[in-house]
N, C-alpha and C positions, 0 to 999 in steps of 0.2 A: 623485506616484508611484502607479502602478497597484496595485490589490490583486492578490494572487497568484491564479493559475488553480487550480481544484480538479480534480485528476485522480482520477476515481472508478473504483475497481477492484472489481468484484463478486467474490463467492465462487464456488466450484464449482457447476455446474449453473445458475448465474444469469446473466442478461443485465443490461446497464446500466439497463434500464427499472425495475429494482427500486428505484432511487434517485429515481424521478420525483417522489415526494412531497417529499423534502427539496430537490431541485433547484428545485421551484416556490417554495420559501421562500428558499433561498440566492441564486438568480439573480433570481427575480421580485421579491423584496423588497429584497435587499441588492446586487443587480447583480454578484454574484460569478460569474465565468465558470466553468462546469462542463463538463468533458469526460469523458464516459463511455467506458470501454475495453471492447470486446468481446474476451473471452479466446478465442483459438483452441481451447483445450482444451474449451471449453463451446459449441463451434460445430459439432457433429455431425461431428467429424473424429477418428477413433480414433487417428490417427497424431500428433496434436498433443502437444507436450511442454511442460514447464514453461519451457524456454528460449523457445519460441514465445510464451508468455504474457509472459515478462519483456521480450522484444523489442517486443511490442505496447505495453506500458506505456512503455518507453523512447522509442519513436517518438512517442507522444502527448506526452511531456514535451518532447522535442526540438523539436517544432513550436512549443511555447510559448517555449522558450529562444531560438529563432531570432527570435522577436518581441520579445525582451528582457524577457520576463515570468518572474517566479519562479513556482514551483508548490508546492502542498501536496498530498501524495498521501493519499487517503482509501481505505482498503481494508477489506474484510469477509472474515472466515473464511479459507479457502484463499488468497484474494486478498492476505492479509497477507504470506505467504511470497513471493509474486510481487513485491509492492511493496517489501519489505525488500531483495530482490535487485536490483530495477530501479533503485533510487535510489543504489546504490553508485557513488561517483565523481562524483556530481553536486551534492554539498553545496558551500557556499561555502568557498573555500580558507582555511585557518587560518594558513598560514605568514606570519610577519612580513615586511613589504615590505623591511626592511633586509637580510634574508638574500638576497633576490632580487638586490639591488644588488651585494652582495659577489660573488655568483656571476657576475654580468654582467662584473665587472672581472677575473675570473680568466682566465689564459691557456688557450686551448682545448687546447693540447698537454699542459699540466700536468693538466687535467681527465682526459684520456684515460689518463694514467699513474696516476691514482688512482681507479679505478672504484668502490672501496668508499666514497668520499666523493661521487662524482658519477655515480651509476648512470644509464645511458641512459634508463631508464623511470622516473626519479624523479618524485615528486609535484610538485616545483617546476616541471618541464616541463609537466605537465598543467595545473597551476594557472595558468601564464603564458598558456595558450591561451585562457583566459576573458578576455573584454573587458567594458567597461562596458555593452555592449548584449546581453550573454549572461545568461540567467537561470540560476537554481539551484533546487534543492530546499531549502525553508526549514523544512519540518516534515512530520511523518508522523502521521496519525490512523488508529488501528486500532479496528475494531468487532468484538467477539466473535471475536478472532483470536489471533495469536501472534507471537512474535519468533523469526525464523529462526536456525538454527545453521549456520554455514558447512560446506558439504559434505554436508548431510543433506537428502534428499528429504522430501516432505511426510509420507509414511508411515513413514519410517525410525524416528522416535522410538516408533512403535507396533509396531515389529518386523515391519512388513509385514502386520499382522492388521487387517482392516477392522472397524469397530464393527458391532454387530448390525443396524443399520438400513440397511446397504447391502452389496452383494457385488460381486465381480469376475466379469464375463462375458468370458472369454478369447476366445470365438468372435466376439463383436462388438467387443471392445476398449473396452467402456464399463463404467462403474460403475453398478449398478442398485439402486434402492431395494427394500427388502424389507418395509417396514412402512408406517405411516400418515405420509405425507410432510407433510401439513398439520399434524399434531401435532408433527412434528419441527421444522419451520421457522416455522409461522405459527399456533400454537395460541391466541394471544391476539388474533387477528383474528376478525371475524364469519365464520361458516362459509362463506357465499357468496364473500366476498372472499378467504378463505384458499384455497378451491378454485380461484379464478381464478389466483392466483399459483402454485399447484401446476401448473396447465395451462401456465404460461409457462416452466417449467423445461426445460432442454435436456439432451442427453447429455453426460456428462463422460468424457473419455478416461482410461483406466487409466494410460497412460504418464505423464501429467502428475502423478499422485499418487504413483506408485511409483518413478519414474526421474528422472534429471537432477540428482542431488545436487551434481554437480561445477559446476553453474551457480548454486547457492544461496550467497548471501553475507549478511553482517550489516550492511547499509546503515543499519540503525537506530542503530548506534553513532555515526554522523556527524551526526545531526540530532536536535532535540528531538522527543519523541513524546507524544501524548495517546492514552489508551486508554479506550474505552467498554465496560464490562463489562455483561453481561446476566444478571441474577440468577435468572430463571425459564427459562433456556435448556435445551431438551431435546436440542440437538444438540452443544453444547460446554459441559459443566457449569461452573458459575461457579468451582468450586474449581480446575479446570484453568486457567481464565483468570487467576485470581489468582496461580497458581503461575508462569505464564509472565511476568507482570509482575514478580514478585519475582525471578525468574531474571535478567531484563534489568537490573533495578536493581542486583542483586548484581554484574553484569558491567560496571557503570559507565554504564548508560543513564540519560538524563534523561527520566523518564516521569511525566506527570500522569494519575492513575487515578481515574475516576468510574464509577458504575454506575447502571443503570436497571432497574426491575422488569419486564423484558420477555422475550419469546421470543428466538430467534436472530436475529430481523429487526426491530430497533428502529426502523429507518428507515421501516418500514411501519406498525407498531403505535403508535409514539410519535414521529412525524416532527417535530413542533414541538420536542420536547425534544432529539432527535438533531441537528437542524439548529442548535439553540442551542448545543449542545456543540461542534459543528464551528466555528461562528462564533466562539465564545470561544477555541478553539484557534488559529484564524487570527489573531485579535487578539493573542494571546500570542506567536505566532511573529514577527509583524511589528512589534509594539510600537505599534500604532495602532488606533483604532476603525474598523471596517469601515463601520458605519452613518454616521459622520461623513464618510468619504470618499465614500460613495455619494450623500449629500445634496449634495455639491459637484460631482457629475458623475463621480466616479471609477468605474472598472469593473474 
């Protein structure tokens, strides 16, 4: 059996290249296939919405599903809201097979007369569309991120007020930094390297952060989650991170929570530890050792 594909979702302003260090470990050493997603909202398009981002992640997942591969979605910061929404409906069906058999034996006319028992958009119908050659989402890894709430856009919990380190430019349609961006995202990197990653940041659309709540769902309810917190984070305080994990657990989520003493970008400052965390999560989701599968030629 193949190892799952890792779908890597960056945060706002970021491109998939921010994951290059951990891809080198996860793919180069363990042969885990890694697929980075470029978010339309961070692609110099002021009209891009969160729905565009969700669709981009779903398309990346579906390409792997069509190959019969399961996926684990890894997301950072704003990318967590996108990932949470994108995975909705793609977890493995939980309905017992016996219930499918009973429904198959029912008279079609009697079903139509009892819509409260057999709704046309029932989960059993969507579940039966999956075949043995179709993959699913088997787990979610969040890094310095959050668990979405259905119907709420990214900025809704903040009452639409940006934090002090960025502002809204309505004339351009982009969110602009107002302070030291290196200190915000990469303060634990060497100065030269931090400045390089600042130079790689792109424009983030206002629409993606303030609109589109109707497209936001709670896909995290359907799969196990691993959460990597960042205790020295200047962008998302660790207290807020712990709060979102506690909220998800209180709402019934299965969350494994770990922390690293890093900035908002542990995949850059502590790539070995971050990759190790993801590797351990994949092994927990699949119930088998990735290293053993790789040594036997698995990919």
